[in-house]
SERO-4910 file (N, C-alpha, C, O; in steps of 0.05 Angstrom, whole numbers):
BEGIN
 pado doro    nc1    nc2    nc3   cac1   cac2   cac3    cc1    cc2    cc3    oc1    oc2    oc3
  Met    A    354    933    738    356    908    742    353    897    703    332    903    692
  Thr    A    368    886    692    377    886    661    343    862    656    331    850    674
  Gln    A    338    862    635    312    839    634    323    827    605    330    838    584
  Pro    A    322    800    617    330    786    594    317    787    569    295    797    568
  Val    A    329    777    547    307    768    518    307    733    523    326    718    522
  Pro    A    279    725    528    276    692    529    275    687    499    262    701    485
  Ile    A    288    670    492    284    645    474    282    617    470    298    601    481
  Met    A    260    611    454    252    585    462    260    563    438    253    572    416
  Phe    A    272    539    435    282    529    414    271    502    410    276    486    428
  Glu    A    258    494    389    244    466    383    278    440    389    302    445    389
  Thr    A    267    420    393    288    403    381    295    401    364    277    395    347
  Ser    A    319    402    355    342    403    332    354    377    329    372    368    344
  Glu    A    343    364    309    362    333    302    364    323    331    345    321    348
  Trp    A    388    318    333    387    301    359    394    318    379    402    305    399
  Val    A    394    346    382    394    363    404    357    368    421    339    379    408
  Pro    A    354    360    444    333    355    448    317    389    450    296    397    441
  Asn    A    338    403    466    330    434    481    310    428    504    303    405    509
  His    A    302    449    516    283    444    540    254    446    524    250    459    504
  Pro    A    233    430    541    203    429    523    197    455    538    181    470    526
  Ser    A    205    464    561    189    498    565    197    516    575    182    535    576
  Phe    A    231    516    590    238    535    589    258    544    569    273    529    557
  Pro    A    255    582    565    267    589    542    299    589    552    305    577    572
  Val    A    321    604    535    343    610    540    339    635    544    319    646    534
  Leu    A    360    650    561    353    676    568    377    689    566    395    682    582
  Val    A    384    713    546    402    726    544    405    753    557    389    768    546
  Tyr    A    412    760    567    424    784    587    441    798    569    460    783    567
  Asp    A    445    817    554    452    837    544    464    862    560    453    879    573
  Ala    A    500    853    553    511    877    569    503    883    600    500    906    610
  Val    A    500    861    613    497    860    637    511    866    658    498    877    676
  Leu    A    543    861    661    563    873    676    580    895    651    587    886    629
  Ser    A    584    920    660    600    931    641    628    934    658    634    915    672
  Gly    A    644    956    656    666    953    665    701    949    647    707    947    624
  Glu    A    715    949    674    740    941    652    743    902    650    740    887    669
  Asp    A    748    895    625    755    859    621    767    858    656    753    848    673
  Arg    A    786    867    661    807    854    681    786    842    711    793    822    723
  Gly    A    766    853    716    751    852    746    720    839    724    704    824    736
  Arg    A    717    843    702    693    826    695    688    796    712    673    793    731
  Ala    A    706    776    698    719    748    710    699    754    742    675    750    745
  Lys    A    716    765    761    711    754    783    677    771    791    662    765    810
  Ala    A    672    790    772    644    800    788    619    777    779    598    772    790
  Phe    A    631    766    755    613    747    747    610    719    769    590    707    776
  Glu    A    635    715    777    639    685    801    632    705    818    612    692    823
  Asp    A    629    725    833    622    735    845    587    739    863    578    737    886
  Arg    A    575    745    831    549    742    832    536    718    832    514    715    843
  Phe    A    549    698    820    530    676    816    533    666    839    512    660    851
  Ala    A    562    660    854    563    654    884    544    665    904    533    651    921
  Ala    A    541    690    901    515    699    914    488    679    914    473    669    931
  Asn    A    489    679    890    463    670    890    459    638    885    442    625    873
  Ala    A    481    631    898    483    593    898    477    585    880    457    572    875
  Trp    A    502    596    857    507    573    841    533    570    855    545    584    871
  Gln    A    540    539    840    562    526    842    583    514    823    574    507    801
  Asp    A    603    511    826    617    491    809    623    514    792    618    516    768
  Ile    A    635    533    807    647    563    781    668    555    772    686    545    785
  Trp    A    670    559    740    695    549    728    695    575    704    677    590    696
  Gln    A    720    574    698    726    595    680    735    590    653    758    585    660
  Asp    A    736    587    633    749    567    610    728    583    586    713    602    591
  Gly    A    732    568    561    716    582    541    689    562    534    672    558    552
  Ile    A    687    550    505    665    540    504    664    520    484    666    529    461
  Phe    A    661    491    487    664    476    467    661    478    440    638    483    435
  Pro    A    678    477    418    676    473    389    651    452    379    643    452    356
  Tyr    A    645    442    393    624    428    380    602    418    396    606    410    419
  Gln    A    574    418    382    549    413    389    543    400    415    542    375    410
  His    A    538    405    444    534    392    461    510    405    483    503    428    483
  Tyr    A    502    387    500    478    392    525    484    373    544    498    353    543
  His    A    466    386    564    470    378    588    444    371    601    424    385    602
  Ser    A    448    340    613    416    340    614    413    334    653    393    326    665
  Arg    A    433    339    661    420    337    692    433    366    706    440    368    729
  Ala    A    434    385    687    441    412    699    434    435    678    438    436    654
  His    A    422    458    698    422    474    676    449    497    681    462    495    703
  Glu    A    457    515    664    478    521    658    483    558    656    470    567    637
  Val    A    496    575    667    497    603    660    528    605    659    547    596    671
  Leu    A    522    623    634    547    627    614    558    656    623    539    672    618
  Gly    A    572    665    630    586    710    640    601    701    617    612    680    616
  Ile    A    600    719    598    620    730    580    640    755    593    638    779    594
  Ala    A    663    734    604    676    761    619    694    778    604    695    802    609
  Arg    A    712    766    578    730    773    552    725    762    533    721    738    528
  Gly    A    727    791    512    727    786    488    693    780    474    672    786    485
  His    A    696    767    450    667    765    439    666    739    420    683    735    403
  Ala    A    649    726    423    647    688    406    621    696    389    602    711    395
  Arg    A    626    682    367    597    674    349    589    643    371    608    628    377
  Leu    A    559    636    382    552    614    390    526    610    372    508    625    363
  Leu    A    533    579    371    506    567    363    494    549    385    504    529    395
  Ile    A    462    564    392    446    557    413    428    546    392    419    555    371
  Gly    A    424    518    408    394    508    398    406    487    377    390    478    360
  Gly    A    429    481    378    426    457    351    432    459    322    451    472    316
  Ser    A    419    449    305    437    454    277    419    479    273    426    501    265
  Thr    A    395    472    280    376    490    270    362    516    291    342    530    288
  Gly    A    376    515    306    382    542    329    391    564    327    413    559    316
  Lys    A    390    590    332    409    609    325    431    615    339    439    608    362
  Ile    A    443    636    313    472    644    324    468    665    344    445    675    347
  Ile    A    488    674    359    483    692    385    514    699    383    535    686    387
  Glu    A    510    727    376    536    741    381    545    753    404    541    777    407
  Ala    A    561    736    425    563    749    450    585    759    459    606    746    460
  Lys    A    583    778    466    615    794    479    617    801    510    601    794    527
  Ala    A    630    809    511    636    812    542    623    834    549    623    856    538
  Gly    A    611    826    571    596    835    591    564    815    592    544    813    607
  Asp    A    574    803    570    528    795    565    535    766    585    556    758    597
  Cys    A    511    758    583    505    730    594    482    717    590    459    727    589
  Leu    A    489    687    588    466    671    576    458    648    602    475    643    619
  Val    A    438    640    603    430    629    626    408    595    611    383    595    610
  Leu    A    420    579    604    417    557    587    405    531    607    419    517    622
  Pro    A    377    530    602    367    507    610    375    479    601    386    473    579
  Ala    A    368    464    622    383    429    608    369    431    577    353    446    566
  Gly    A    386    409    568    385    401    535    386    422    516    387    417    492
  Thr    A    385    446    526    401    462    505    417    455    493    431    440    508
  Gly    A    429    458    465    447    456    456    462    481    446    453    501    435
  His    A    492    474    453    510    498    454    541    497    438    558    484    450
  Met    A    550    507    417    576    513    416    584    539    412    569    558    412
  Arg    A    613    538    408    626    559    396    627    555    366    637    535    355
  Leu    A    617    576    354    636    572    319    658    593    323    670    587    302
  Glu    A    666    605    329    687    622    322    685    652    346    667    669    348
  Ala    A    713    648    360    719    670    380    740    686    382    759    676    371
  Thr    A    745    711    392    769    722    388    787    709    415    775    696    433
  Ala    A    816    713    414    837    698    417    833    703    460    850    694    476
  Asp    A    818    713    466    820    727    494    791    716    498    784    727    519
  Phe    A    772    699    489    748    699    488    755    685    527    774    672    536
  Leu    A    737    692    537    733    683    572    706    677    575    690    694    565
  Val    A    694    655    588    674    653    603    675    648    631    693    635    642
  Val    A    657    658    643    653    643    676    622    623    667    604    627    650
  Gly    A    626    604    686    605    583    686    598    573    710    615    567    727
  Ala    A    568    569    716    557    563    740    533    545    740    516    551    724
  Tyr    A    529    527    753    503    515    763    484    517    787    488    528    808
  Pro    A    460    503    779    449    511    810    454    498    833    477    491    828
  Pro    A    450    492    850    453    478    877    449    457    869    433    456    851
  Asp    A    464    428    879    449    402    870    450    387    851    448    363    852
  Gln    A    456    406    819    456    400    803    486    393    783    503    411    784
  Glu    A    493    370    766    517    364    760    511    362    729    495    350    716
  Ala    A    531    380    720    532    377    686    543    354    684    559    344    700
  Asp    A    529    339    650    538    317    648    549    330    618    541    352    610
  Ile    A    569    313    603    567    330    571    552    306    549    562    285    544
  Leu    A    535    313    541    518    297    513    533    306    492    545    327    489
  Thr    A    530    283    475    541    301    442    530    273    426    545    258    413
  Glu    A    500    270    429    490    257    417    461    249    429    458    249    454
  Ala    A    432    242    409    412    240    415    412    224    451    426    205    459
  Pro    A    390    239    466    386    234    495    373    201    495    370    187    475
  Ser    A    369    196    515    353    170    517    331    178    528    330    201    534
  Gln    A    312    166    531    287    162    543    284    182    583    271    199    595
  Leu    A    321    156    589    313    164    618    322    202    618    309    218    633
  Gln    A    344    212    601    357    229    592    339    257    596    340    277    611
  Lys    A    320    245    572    303    270    568    279    277    582    268    299    581
  Ser    A    270    251    601    260    257    624    281    264    651    271    259    673
  Ser    A    294    270    651    313    281    672    314    312    666    317    327    686
  Ile    A    310    328    630    309    349    625    287    360    627    282    384    628
  Ala    A    272    341    627    234    350    633    240    357    659    232    380    665
  Ser    A    248    347    672    236    345    708    259    355    713    256    355    738
  Leu    A    279    364    710    293    381    733    285    410    739    282    425    720
  Pro    A    278    419    770    272    441    771    289    461    763    312    462    754
  Pro    A    268    481    769    284    507    759    301    525    791    295    525    815
  Pro    A    317    532    781    329    546    807    313    561    819    291    567    811
  Gln    A    326    568    840    311    583    865    325    612    851    310    631    852
  Arg    A    341    615    842    352    648    844    365    652    813    382    639    800
  Asp    A    353    670    809    370    676    778    398    686    790    401    700    810
  Pro    A    419    677    771    442    675    779    451    702    775    474    705    785
  Leu    A    445    718    766    448    746    768    439    770    788    450    789    798
  Phe    A    411    758    789    388    780    807    380    766    832    368    779    850
  Gly    A    387    738    836    376    722    860    339    719    859    324    725    841
  Ala    A    332    709    884    309    704    886    292    716    865    280    701    849
  Asp    A    288    749    864    263    759    857    276    768    830    272    792    823
  Gly    A    295    749    809    303    768    786    291    758    762    277    739    767
  Pro    A    292    765    740    272    741    715    273    719    712    254    708    701
  Leu    A    293    702    721    295    676    709    268    656    729    261    633    724
  Lys    A    258    671    750    235    667    775    204    667    756    189    647    756
  His    A    201    688    744    188    688    725    181    688    699    160    696    688
  Leu    A    205    676    691    209    668    661    209    633    654    205    620    633
  Trp    A    213    626    680    222    598    682    198    584    696    203    563    708
  Gln    A    169    595    696    158    584    720    139    558    705    127    561    683
  Val    A    139    530    724    132    509    717    114    510    711    102    530    719
  Thr    A     98    491    692     79    490    678     58    461    682     38    458    668
***
């Protein structure tokens, strides 16, 4: 099982980031040829009860979600992503990588190859909103109290997420 790199982010200007859960970066978690990788991400996410699976890119503007955690599997191409708001971290994401973003985590695409394709999903009973300004007190409360998913989107109930996102 691939172990992710956990990265914590402080509040960055208007981007709240999550107060206790780190972003998880799985490097080269799915290998193989590009043509089958999107389906492989979809199958993994679905098998681990993540829902509302989609395929697209990542918005070229900073945004976050207050009502859902999000998984982003890089199916094709590569991109430079800014994670965590303006004072966050630039991550070079390539085909086969996967990021799990806790609610509140700012993210945007800085640049990408023409073939860049992402497969995304959300935990059960969570619905993503798209926020591009400072959160209200209610949104901050939602971010802080949203429970961690029961299953890691890649490795299930005993995957790394369970241990890295322990509720304090």
